[in-house]
C-alpha positions as CSV (number, residue, x, y, z in Angstrom):
1,M,90.4,115.5,155.5
2,E,92.9,117.5,155.9
3,I,94.4,117.3,152.4
4,L,90.9,117.7,150.8
5,K,90.4,121.0,152.3
6,Q,93.9,121.9,150.5
7,Y,91.8,121.1,147.2
8,Q,88.7,123.5,148.1
9,N,86.8,119.8,149.2
10,S,87.3,118.3,145.4
11,V,88.4,114.6,145.2
12,S,88.8,115.6,141.2
13,K,91.1,118.6,142.2
14,Y,93.3,116.4,144.2
15,I,93.3,113.4,141.4
16,E,94.2,116.2,138.4
17,E,97.0,117.7,140.7
18,N,98.7,114.4,141.4
19,E,99.0,112.4,138.4
20,D,101.7,110.1,139.6
21,S,99.3,108.9,142.2
22,I,98.5,105.5,142.2
23,L,94.6,107.2,142.8
24,S,95.0,108.9,139.2
25,Y,93.1,108.3,136.4
26,G,94.2,104.8,134.5
27,S,97.1,104.3,137.0
28,E,95.9,100.9,137.1
29,F,96.4,100.3,132.9
30,R,99.7,100.5,130.9
31,P,100.4,104.0,129.3
32,V,98.0,105.0,126.8
33,T,100.9,105.1,124.2
34,I,101.6,101.6,124.7
35,L,97.7,100.7,124.8
36,E,97.0,102.9,121.7
37,N,99.2,100.7,119.2
38,L,97.2,97.6,120.7
39,L,93.5,99.4,120.7
40,M,93.4,102.6,117.9
41,H,91.2,100.6,115.8
42,H,88.9,99.3,117.8
43,R,85.6,101.4,117.8
44,S,85.4,101.8,121.6
45,W,88.8,103.0,121.8
46,P,88.1,106.8,121.8
47,T,85.8,106.5,125.0
48,L,88.3,103.9,126.8
49,R,91.3,106.3,126.2
50,C,88.6,109.3,128.0
51,I,87.8,107.1,130.8
52,I,91.9,106.0,131.4
53,T,93.2,109.5,130.8
54,K,90.6,111.6,132.5
55,G,88.4,109.3,134.8
56,S,84.7,107.5,134.6
57,K,81.8,109.5,134.1
58,W,78.7,107.8,133.9
59,P,75.6,109.5,132.7
60,L,73.0,110.0,135.4
61,E,70.2,111.6,136.0
62,P,70.8,114.6,138.7
63,I,69.8,114.6,142.3
64,S,68.7,117.6,144.1
65,Q,71.6,118.6,146.3
66,C,68.9,118.5,149.4
67,D,68.0,114.9,148.4
68,R,71.8,114.3,148.2
69,L,72.6,115.6,151.9
70,Q,69.5,114.3,153.1
71,K,70.3,110.6,151.4
72,N,73.8,110.8,152.8
73,N,72.6,111.4,156.7
74,K,70.1,108.1,156.1
75,F,73.3,106.3,155.2
76,I,75.1,107.7,157.7
77,S,72.6,106.8,160.6
78,R,71.5,103.4,158.8
79,G,75.4,101.9,158.5
80,N,76.7,99.5,156.4
81,H,75.0,96.0,155.4
82,K,74.5,93.4,158.4
83,S,77.2,91.5,156.1
84,A,80.0,93.6,157.0
85,K,79.1,94.2,160.5
86,T,78.6,89.7,160.6
87,Y,82.8,90.1,159.4
88,L,83.9,93.3,160.9
89,N,86.9,92.3,161.6
90,I,88.1,91.2,157.9
91,L,86.2,94.5,156.6
92,K,88.4,96.6,158.6
93,G,91.5,94.4,157.3
94,T,90.5,94.9,153.8
95,L,89.8,98.9,153.9
96,E,93.5,98.8,156.0
97,Q,95.0,97.1,153.3
98,E,92.9,99.5,150.4
99,V,94.2,102.7,152.2
100,S,98.0,102.0,153.0
101,Q,98.4,100.4,149.1
102,G,96.9,103.6,148.2
103,W,93.5,102.4,146.4
104,M,91.5,104.4,148.8
105,I,91.5,107.3,150.4
106,S,89.4,107.5,154.0
107,V,87.3,110.3,155.1
108,P,85.5,110.8,158.3
109,L,81.5,110.4,157.9
110,H,80.8,113.7,159.0
111,Y,83.0,114.9,156.4
112,I,81.4,113.7,153.5
113,N,78.8,116.2,152.9
114,K,81.7,118.8,152.5
115,I,82.7,116.7,149.0
116,P,80.8,118.2,146.1
117,E,78.5,115.9,144.6
118,S,79.8,113.2,147.1
119,E,76.6,110.1,147.8
120,L,77.4,107.3,150.2
121,A,76.7,103.6,149.5
122,P,76.5,100.8,152.6
123,V,79.4,98.6,151.9
124,G,79.2,94.7,152.6
125,M,81.6,91.3,152.6
126,D,80.8,89.0,149.8
127,D,81.4,85.7,150.7
128,K,80.6,84.2,147.7
129,Q,84.0,83.6,145.9
130,F,86.6,80.7,146.4
131,K,90.6,81.3,146.6
132,I,91.9,77.7,145.3
133,L,95.1,76.9,146.8
134,Q,98.0,75.4,145.4
135,D,96.6,71.6,147.1
136,G,93.0,72.3,144.9
137,S,91.8,73.1,148.2
138,K,89.4,76.2,148.4
139,L,89.2,78.7,150.5
140,T,86.2,81.4,151.2
141,K,87.5,84.5,149.8
142,Y,85.9,87.7,151.1
143,R,85.6,90.8,148.9
144,L,84.5,94.4,149.8
145,T,81.4,95.3,147.6
146,H,80.0,99.2,147.5
147,D,76.4,99.0,147.1
148,Q,75.3,101.5,144.4
149,S,71.9,99.7,143.6
150,F,70.8,100.2,147.6
151,V,67.8,102.7,147.3
152,A,67.6,104.7,150.8
153,S,64.2,106.5,151.4
154,I,65.3,109.4,149.7
155,G,66.2,109.7,146.3
156,W,67.1,106.8,143.8
157,S,70.2,105.0,144.0
158,V,73.1,105.7,141.7
159,N,72.4,102.7,139.8
160,S,68.7,103.4,139.0
161,R,70.0,107.3,138.0
162,V,71.7,105.6,134.6
163,I,70.7,107.0,131.9
164,R,70.9,103.5,129.9
165,D,70.3,105.3,126.3
166,K,73.5,107.0,126.8
167,L,75.8,104.2,127.8
168,E,78.5,102.9,125.3
169,P,77.1,100.3,123.6
170,L,78.8,96.9,125.4
171,F,80.3,93.8,123.1
172,Y,82.1,90.8,123.7
173,G,80.6,91.0,127.2
174,G,80.2,86.9,126.7
175,C,83.2,86.3,125.0
176,L,84.9,88.0,128.0
177,S,83.6,86.4,130.4
178,R,84.7,83.4,128.5
179,L,88.1,84.3,128.4
180,I,88.6,85.5,132.3
181,H,87.2,81.8,132.9
182,Y,89.9,80.1,130.4
183,I,92.8,82.2,131.9
184,L,91.8,80.9,135.4
185,S,91.8,77.5,134.9
186,I,94.8,78.0,132.7
187,R,96.4,79.4,135.8
188,Y,94.3,76.7,138.2
189,R,96.3,74.1,135.6
190,H,99.6,75.4,135.4
191,P,100.3,77.6,138.6
192,T,104.3,78.1,138.4
193,V,104.3,78.7,134.6
194,K,105.4,82.1,134.0
195,Y,104.1,84.1,131.0
């Protein structure tokens, strides 16, 4: 909160002025100069390049300032989903890890409405995934979820405000899913082989 105050409570100003931070746009990707050699002929490369360098901006129907603030206050009083409360210790551990690794910033709930255009979303803990151990046994894997589809009694959810006609068309969606499953099956069958 104290750091954001130095940037007029703007997360985007903070990120733009700290380009070497792990929170910076595209920090999880290889440098654009390397990716461009591989992807420059793909029809979606200009859009992807923009997302990697300037962040992701989705076309949304606007929400009034009054509705946004009331919606945030409603979520503050409501709290997170039941799964987050059921697995509270796992949630706390996950959040501590995300913050300590620099993937997430934490701010007090009372401060959220001072951040321009901020919108809260309840979190949950998804326990429908498994981690496969070396002996082949399965271990339940918990994943933090941000529910952008949850509707408060005030305003619309973020997902319901997406202007679908302005979204970039999705190509090869089924292929991507198949490739990911194929890669995971290879890693499962050959866990010690380096790529």
